[in-house]
TORLOFI-609909 format. One line per 2 residues: number of its first residue (from 1); their letters; for each residue x, y, z of C-alpha. Coordinates in Angstrom, 3 decimals, padded with zeros to 6 digits, always signed. Example, Ala and Ser with C-alpha at 12.3 -4.5 7.8 and 13.67 -1.06 7.14 Angstrom:
TORLOFI-609909
1> AS> +012.300 -004.500 +007.800 | +013.670 -001.060 +007.140
end
This chain:
TORLOFI-609909
1> MK> +106.385 +052.537 +103.077 | +105.248 +054.171 +106.320
3> EI> +103.632 +052.067 +109.069 | +101.414 +053.988 +111.481
5> QP> +101.513 +053.052 +115.147 | +098.177 +053.038 +117.011
7> LA> +097.694 +055.748 +119.621 | +095.611 +055.361 +122.794
9> ST> +095.051 +059.106 +123.158 | +096.823 +062.426 +122.753
11> DT> +096.963 +065.932 +124.235 | +098.954 +068.032 +121.796
13> TL> +099.333 +071.621 +120.647 | +101.010 +072.229 +117.305
15> TV> +101.108 +074.467 +114.257 | +100.648 +073.608 +110.600
17> PG> +102.272 +075.129 +107.506 | +100.736 +078.147 +105.795
19> SK> +097.621 +077.716 +103.690 | +098.403 +076.376 +100.234
21> SL> +095.336 +078.080 +098.779 | +096.155 +081.463 +100.294
23> TQ> +099.859 +081.193 +099.431 | +099.120 +080.566 +095.744
25> RA> +096.536 +083.356 +095.541 | +098.816 +085.821 +097.318
27> LI> +101.716 +084.856 +095.047 | +099.637 +085.737 +091.969
29> AA> +098.411 +089.044 +093.418 | +101.926 +089.997 +094.544
31> AL> +103.389 +089.047 +091.155 | +100.877 +091.297 +089.374
33> AN> +101.294 +094.156 +091.862 | +103.632 +097.051 +091.259
35> GE> +106.610 +096.779 +093.624 | +107.800 +094.516 +096.413
37> SI> +105.396 +092.468 +098.502 | +106.350 +090.392 +101.529
39> LQ> +104.439 +087.173 +102.165 | +104.721 +086.089 +105.801
41> FP> +104.406 +082.402 +106.807 | +103.764 +081.112 +103.253
43> LA> +103.686 +077.417 +102.469 | +106.963 +076.054 +101.110
45> SE> +105.966 +072.856 +099.301 | +106.183 +071.116 +095.955
47> DT> +103.078 +072.911 +094.674 | +104.141 +076.404 +095.691
49> EY> +107.627 +075.754 +094.296 | +106.051 +074.990 +090.916
51> TS> +104.105 +078.253 +091.144 | +107.195 +080.278 +092.097
53> QA> +109.294 +078.753 +089.307 | +106.586 +079.475 +086.746
55> LA> +106.348 +083.088 +087.870 | +110.145 +083.364 +087.589
57> AM> +109.884 +082.126 +083.994 | +107.392 +084.944 +083.429
59> GI> +109.813 +087.546 +084.740 | +108.670 +087.767 +088.371
61> TV> +111.316 +087.377 +091.076 | +110.302 +085.379 +094.147
63> EP> +112.947 +085.371 +096.903 | +112.092 +082.644 +099.421
65> AQ> +113.266 +082.627 +103.007 | +112.203 +080.558 +105.999
67> EQ> +109.246 +082.593 +107.239 | +108.755 +085.232 +104.566
69> WR> +109.117 +085.576 +100.817 | +109.821 +088.725 +098.840
71> VQ> +107.967 +089.042 +095.548 | +109.013 +091.699 +093.045
73> GK> +105.825 +092.534 +091.172 | +105.934 +094.006 +087.675
75> GG> +102.564 +095.777 +087.615 | +100.949 +093.187 +085.364
77> AI> +103.823 +092.905 +082.879 | +104.407 +089.260 +081.944
79> AT> +107.567 +088.109 +080.148 | +107.463 +085.374 +077.505
81> PG> +109.285 +082.271 +078.802 | +111.872 +080.521 +076.676
83> QE> +110.326 +077.096 +077.231 | +107.077 +075.438 +078.272
85> IF> +105.895 +075.913 +081.850 | +105.693 +072.571 +083.688
87> LG> +103.490 +072.452 +086.779 | +103.435 +068.772 +087.747
89> NN> +099.999 +067.880 +089.147 | +099.402 +071.342 +090.600
91> GT> +095.826 +071.963 +089.490 | +095.524 +075.366 +091.175
93> AT> +098.681 +076.753 +089.558 | +097.776 +075.288 +086.163
95> RF> +094.415 +077.061 +086.192 | +095.756 +080.314 +087.694
97> LT> +098.840 +080.600 +085.487 | +096.912 +079.877 +082.313
99> SV> +095.087 +083.163 +082.884 | +098.256 +084.967 +083.988
101> AA> +099.968 +083.865 +080.754 | +097.091 +085.397 +078.785
103> LG> +098.196 +088.824 +080.077 | +101.488 +088.442 +078.230
105> HG> +102.432 +088.891 +074.575 | +103.787 +085.847 +072.786
107> AF> +103.566 +082.063 +072.825 | +103.030 +080.245 +076.133
109> TI> +102.627 +076.511 +076.785 | +101.279 +075.330 +080.136
111> TG> +101.754 +071.632 +080.854 | +102.062 +069.126 +083.699
113> DQ> +102.385 +065.452 +084.498 | +100.232 +062.639 +083.111
115> RM> +097.461 +063.095 +085.685 | +097.326 +066.834 +084.951
117> HE> +096.794 +065.927 +081.287 | +093.590 +064.174 +082.417
119> RP> +092.210 +067.065 +084.497 | +089.765 +069.332 +082.655
121> IK> +090.445 +072.961 +081.853 | +088.036 +073.537 +078.945
123> PL> +085.554 +075.758 +080.867 | +088.397 +078.140 +081.741
125> ME> +089.579 +078.155 +078.125 | +086.086 +079.042 +076.900
127> AL> +085.746 +081.901 +079.393 | +089.154 +083.300 +078.426
129> AG> +088.183 +083.078 +074.757 | +085.195 +085.255 +075.632
131> WG> +087.702 +087.860 +076.787 | +089.535 +087.673 +073.457
133> VS> +092.258 +085.177 +074.422 | +093.558 +082.752 +071.768
135> IR> +093.944 +079.436 +073.597 | +093.720 +075.754 +072.712
137> SI> +094.180 +072.319 +074.227 | +097.179 +070.937 +072.347
139> HG> +095.820 +067.376 +072.238 | +092.222 +068.486 +071.686
141> TG> +091.088 +066.868 +074.952 | +089.987 +069.967 +076.834
143> CP> +092.843 +069.256 +079.247 | +096.452 +070.437 +079.480
145> PV> +098.817 +070.959 +077.864 | +097.420 +074.256 +076.598
147> AI> +098.908 +076.702 +074.118 | +098.222 +080.424 +074.449
149> AA> +098.964 +082.987 +071.767 | +098.923 +085.764 +074.313
151> NG> +098.071 +089.347 +073.480 | +096.507 +090.607 +076.682
153> IK> +092.920 +090.250 +077.919 | +090.278 +092.390 +076.233
155> GG> +087.731 +092.262 +079.071 | +084.048 +093.065 +078.770
157> KT> +081.542 +090.295 +079.485 | +082.338 +086.582 +079.421
159> LL> +080.663 +083.386 +080.607 | +082.269 +080.584 +082.593
161> PE> +080.163 +077.634 +081.382 | +080.313 +075.721 +084.681
163> GK> +081.197 +076.356 +088.302 | +082.204 +072.809 +089.256
165> SS> +085.793 +073.860 +089.899 | +086.172 +077.115 +091.799
167> QY> +089.738 +077.277 +090.467 | +088.470 +078.319 +087.027
169> LS> +086.542 +081.170 +088.594 | +089.352 +082.288 +090.870
171> SL> +091.780 +082.201 +087.942 | +089.623 +084.583 +085.925
173> LL> +088.984 +086.922 +088.848 | +092.673 +087.280 +089.731
175> VA> +093.674 +088.577 +086.287 | +090.502 +090.512 +085.438
177> PY> +091.696 +093.891 +086.831 | +094.326 +093.973 +084.042
179> AE> +091.829 +093.671 +081.183 | +091.764 +096.404 +078.548
181> QP> +088.199 +097.306 +079.523 | +086.229 +096.686 +082.742
183> AE> +085.506 +092.988 +083.066 | +082.195 +091.283 +083.805
185> LL> +082.074 +087.575 +084.617 | +079.006 +085.326 +084.652
187> VA> +078.957 +081.683 +085.786 | +076.494 +079.093 +084.470
189> GE> +075.211 +076.366 +086.783 | +075.912 +075.795 +090.453
191> VL> +079.093 +077.290 +091.859 | +080.817 +074.701 +094.061
193> SK> +083.494 +075.392 +096.669 | +082.178 +078.931 +097.243
195> PY> +084.496 +079.538 +100.224 | +087.465 +079.323 +097.845
197> VS> +085.889 +082.048 +095.703 | +085.338 +084.179 +098.806
199> MT> +088.998 +083.598 +099.697 | +090.052 +084.858 +096.265
201> LA> +087.901 +087.971 +096.639 | +089.402 +088.600 +100.097
203> VM> +092.966 +088.368 +098.756 | +092.096 +090.694 +095.871
205> RD> +090.571 +093.178 +098.308 | +093.608 +092.978 +100.588
207> FG> +095.823 +093.788 +097.595 | +093.673 +096.796 +096.694
209> IP> +091.071 +095.540 +094.185 | +087.462 +095.333 +095.470
211> VT> +085.145 +093.185 +093.346 | +081.363 +093.520 +093.198
213> AN> +079.793 +090.056 +093.524 | +076.264 +088.798 +094.083
215> SE> +075.404 +086.448 +096.936 | +075.209 +083.392 +094.648
217> RN> +078.786 +084.029 +093.502 | +077.816 +083.721 +089.829
219> HF> +078.000 +087.358 +088.690 | +081.043 +089.579 +089.167
221> LI> +082.024 +093.100 +088.146 | +085.787 +093.595 +088.320
223> PQ> +087.210 +097.120 +088.109 | +090.351 +097.915 +086.183
225> GC> +093.377 +098.522 +088.343 | +096.715 +097.313 +089.643
227> YQ> +097.267 +095.364 +092.825 | +099.094 +097.273 +095.535
229> AR> +102.293 +095.731 +096.884 | +102.015 +094.992 +100.591
231> KY> +102.974 +092.779 +103.516 | +100.589 +089.832 +103.711
233> AV> +100.360 +087.183 +106.464 | +099.221 +083.696 +105.408
235> EG> +096.963 +081.751 +107.779 | +097.856 +078.219 +108.838
237> DA> +096.367 +075.663 +106.444 | +092.952 +074.396 +107.594
239> SS> +093.137 +071.414 +105.231 | +096.432 +070.374 +106.824
241> AS> +094.973 +070.983 +110.284 | +092.093 +068.621 +109.494
243> YF> +094.275 +065.533 +109.987 | +095.181 +066.589 +113.513
245> WG> +091.611 +067.504 +114.444 | +090.621 +064.130 +112.961
247> AA> +093.266 +062.467 +115.138 | +091.651 +063.964 +118.242
249> AV> +088.237 +062.774 +117.091 | +089.162 +059.125 +116.488
251> TG> +091.407 +058.673 +119.558 | +089.257 +060.550 +122.045
253> GR> +092.218 +062.860 +122.587 | +092.722 +066.616 +122.507
255> VT> +094.541 +068.565 +119.775 | +094.995 +072.326 +119.426
257> VA> +096.114 +073.784 +116.110 | +097.521 +077.136 +117.115
259> NV> +097.777 +079.004 +113.811 | +094.397 +078.520 +112.138
261> PS> +092.389 +081.572 +113.247 | +088.699 +081.757 +114.014
263> PS> +087.057 +083.069 +111.955 | +089.192 +081.824 +109.077
265> LQ> +089.232 +082.771 +105.402 | +089.355 +079.026 +104.651
267> GD> +086.164 +077.081 +104.125 | +087.865 +073.858 +105.238
269> AV> +087.848 +075.124 +108.831 | +084.150 +074.136 +108.843
271> LV> +085.323 +070.577 +109.520 | +085.478 +071.379 +113.241
273> DI> +081.776 +072.260 +113.180 | +081.032 +068.894 +111.567
275> LA> +083.154 +067.157 +114.206 | +081.081 +068.966 +116.849
277> RM> +077.919 +067.549 +115.267 | +079.540 +064.117 +115.522
279> GC> +080.034 +064.552 +119.268 | +083.439 +066.210 +119.647
281> AV> +084.016 +069.286 +121.790 | +085.359 +072.328 +119.933
283> ER> +086.978 +075.351 +121.569 | +088.051 +078.520 +119.792
285> SA> +090.404 +080.869 +121.606 | +093.483 +083.008 +121.162
287> AG> +095.473 +079.778 +121.539 | +093.914 +078.343 +118.375
289> IT> +091.164 +075.854 +117.544 | +090.973 +072.825 +119.853
291> VT> +089.102 +069.584 +119.173 | +088.513 +067.036 +121.932
293> GT> +087.343 +063.650 +120.797 | +084.750 +061.323 +122.261
295> SD> +084.094 +057.596 +122.550 | +080.588 +058.310 +121.266
297> LR> +081.226 +059.590 +117.730 | +078.014 +059.695 +115.698
299> GV> +077.472 +059.526 +111.950 | +076.160 +062.561 +110.077
301> EV> +074.655 +063.520 +106.742 | +076.481 +066.483 +105.251
303> DM> +076.827 +068.413 +101.987 | +080.554 +068.901 +101.302
305> GD> +080.245 +070.719 +097.988 | +081.988 +073.773 +099.440
307> CP> +084.912 +072.006 +101.147 | +085.973 +068.965 +099.116
309> DV> +089.573 +068.852 +100.340 | +088.581 +067.685 +103.825
311> VP> +086.269 +064.923 +102.580 | +089.028 +062.275 +102.928
313> TL> +089.558 +063.311 +106.559 | +085.833 +063.243 +107.287
315> AV> +085.473 +059.839 +105.598 | +088.133 +058.351 +107.869
317> VA> +086.614 +059.875 +111.021 | +083.158 +058.619 +109.955
319> SF> +084.555 +055.104 +109.747 | +084.906 +055.095 +113.564
321> AK> +081.538 +056.713 +114.300 | +078.347 +054.930 +115.298
323> GR> +075.820 +054.767 +112.495 | +075.818 +055.829 +108.881
325> TV> +077.533 +058.893 +107.413 | +076.366 +060.279 +104.074
327> IK> +078.739 +062.733 +102.366 | +076.895 +064.446 +099.500
329> NI> +077.593 +066.759 +096.558 | +081.175 +065.595 +096.001
331> AH> +081.304 +064.622 +092.318 | +084.066 +067.216 +091.880
333> LR> +086.370 +064.972 +093.940 | +086.770 +062.904 +090.783
335> IK> +088.890 +065.610 +089.077 | +091.362 +066.114 +091.917
337> EC> +094.873 +064.626 +092.102 | +093.112 +061.285 +091.755
339> DR> +089.450 +060.237 +091.693 | +089.205 +060.754 +095.430
341> LH> +085.616 +059.582 +095.682 | +086.439 +056.192 +094.174
343> VM> +089.815 +055.886 +095.870 | +088.526 +056.571 +099.380
345> VT> +085.871 +053.875 +099.069 | +088.407 +051.426 +097.619
347> EL> +091.051 +051.994 +100.286 | +088.613 +052.078 +103.218
349> AK> +087.394 +048.657 +102.109 | +090.938 +047.295 +102.561
351> LG> +090.593 +048.023 +106.287 | +087.226 +046.271 +106.485
353> IR> +085.231 +049.507 +106.466 | +081.932 +049.316 +104.620
355> AE> +081.678 +052.241 +102.222 | +079.589 +052.790 +099.112
357> ER> +080.420 +054.962 +096.121 | +077.623 +056.908 +094.435
359> PD> +078.055 +059.213 +091.399 | +078.201 +062.278 +093.656
361> AM> +078.206 +060.852 +097.174 | +079.893 +058.473 +099.594
363> II> +078.078 +056.407 +102.220 | +080.072 +055.037 +105.143
365> EG> +078.744 +052.519 +107.634 | +080.408 +053.250 +110.936
367> RT> +082.313 +050.741 +112.979 | +080.301 +048.035 +114.782
369> EG> +081.231 +045.240 +117.173 | +080.484 +042.640 +114.512
371> NP> +082.680 +044.302 +111.915 | +086.307 +044.097 +113.125
373> LH> +088.800 +046.208 +111.230 | +092.289 +045.162 +110.196
375> GA> +095.479 +046.651 +108.858 | +096.389 +046.840 +105.187
377> EI> +098.732 +048.485 +102.719 | +097.136 +051.702 +101.506
379> DT> +097.798 +052.902 +097.971 | +098.036 +056.698 +097.813
381> YN> +097.748 +057.157 +094.013 | +100.395 +059.858 +094.474
383> DH> +097.739 +061.948 +096.247 | +098.858 +063.769 +099.382
385> RI> +095.389 +063.852 +100.923 | +094.930 +060.098 +100.639
387> AM> +098.219 +059.516 +102.474 | +097.492 +061.966 +105.279
389> SF> +093.886 +060.921 +105.870 | +094.778 +057.230 +106.140
391> AV> +097.507 +058.127 +108.624 | +094.598 +059.119 +110.895
393> AG> +093.014 +055.678 +110.385 | +096.280 +054.077 +111.460
395> LV> +095.993 +055.721 +114.878 | +093.107 +053.325 +115.605
397> VP> +093.637 +050.312 +113.323 | +096.910 +048.408 +113.879
399> GV> +098.967 +047.556 +110.821 | +098.065 +050.435 +108.507
401> RI> +100.938 +050.935 +106.078 | +101.083 +053.872 +103.654
403> RG> +102.722 +053.308 +100.270 | +104.345 +056.284 +098.550
405> EG> +104.206 +058.336 +101.740 | +106.508 +060.964 +100.191
407> CV> +103.600 +062.377 +098.172 | +102.780 +064.596 +101.162
409> AK> +105.500 +066.952 +099.855 | +102.880 +068.422 +097.539
411> SF> +101.275 +070.389 +100.364 | +102.874 +069.393 +103.690
413> PD> +106.556 +068.423 +103.336 | +107.152 +067.755 +107.047
415> FW> +103.811 +066.079 +107.719 | +105.315 +062.892 +109.114
417> ER> +107.550 +064.816 +111.528 | +104.610 +066.863 +112.809
419> FE> +102.430 +063.745 +112.949 | +104.915 +062.305 +115.435
421> LL> +104.024 +065.158 +117.818 | +100.736 +063.374 +118.494
423> YR> +102.659 +060.665 +120.326 | +104.416 +062.972 +122.801
end
């Protein structure tokens, strides 16, 4: 259990690990490219290790080193693994590698831990079936584990029946250039987390495959081709940076994250704009993105459909703002590593914070003089983002203790060491 010590203020400059989202997308593109790619500043974490091991089982060599990885791409050739591919609770890799496996020839099984067996994948399966892929949910639940009788992807037109998880869409886009005929992809319903789709398109373009997409991000034309091996630099992770920007906001301090660029490919960098609306000062320069907090934080109403991963951070910051914060369009938080919408409301209540759960929203009543807060033991539900966001709360509320703090290894293995930099 990790107890967080309150912090009067801070003036800190630091870096964060490479973007998990960009690392996993670049790994897939490099694996499908023809020849050796070098990924600079990738994220080394539990999730990316699962991805690398799965690619190795499919015949792709990933040679990790401290600041760069070498990936030996096979031009879209995928070997049949000798055993099932286990991906823990790595939702991104499970969705991405299901489509990668479909490029192979033979029997593939994609599985994960118990929580992954509860996370839906049926829309992706239906879209792949539209491209001629034989795929089924082994337990008939529409969730992993999935079995694929792979024989390549036929291409042509297919429909993704919902856009609630951008990971389904990104998964299909990443493999579409290797279809037997030019691929066309339509998406039914609202596409959430659009910045993640734009990130996927940017990675594909950087590796040599330009995709034609409409502005709504629900219709795509993907040309046939092969990714080009290259050297690719991974941005610092904006989701990871959010905890440090949040720390500045709640303590009235100043934090610079030096390796998240502006502009960034990552939609989660928008959190600094929301913090500015709440009263913080934001500075963008060659030195990085700096947030300076204020004693006059104000509540906001905001649609977070495009950047769900920083909702836990925002919810904690909102708890120390004056007035009500309404966070809307976040039903998709329920299919993350845990039901983050429900869990955030539950755990905030332990600290005395008044929060209300709606089917697709969270309402937080900011701190008032008549509502004193208090420490508590926070359950993380083995979810890295719950642990890291409540660490921010502990900077203000004495006695916050985080159970299962090791779950941060999923995306930020040395989080607690870097968190200590706030105190220097």
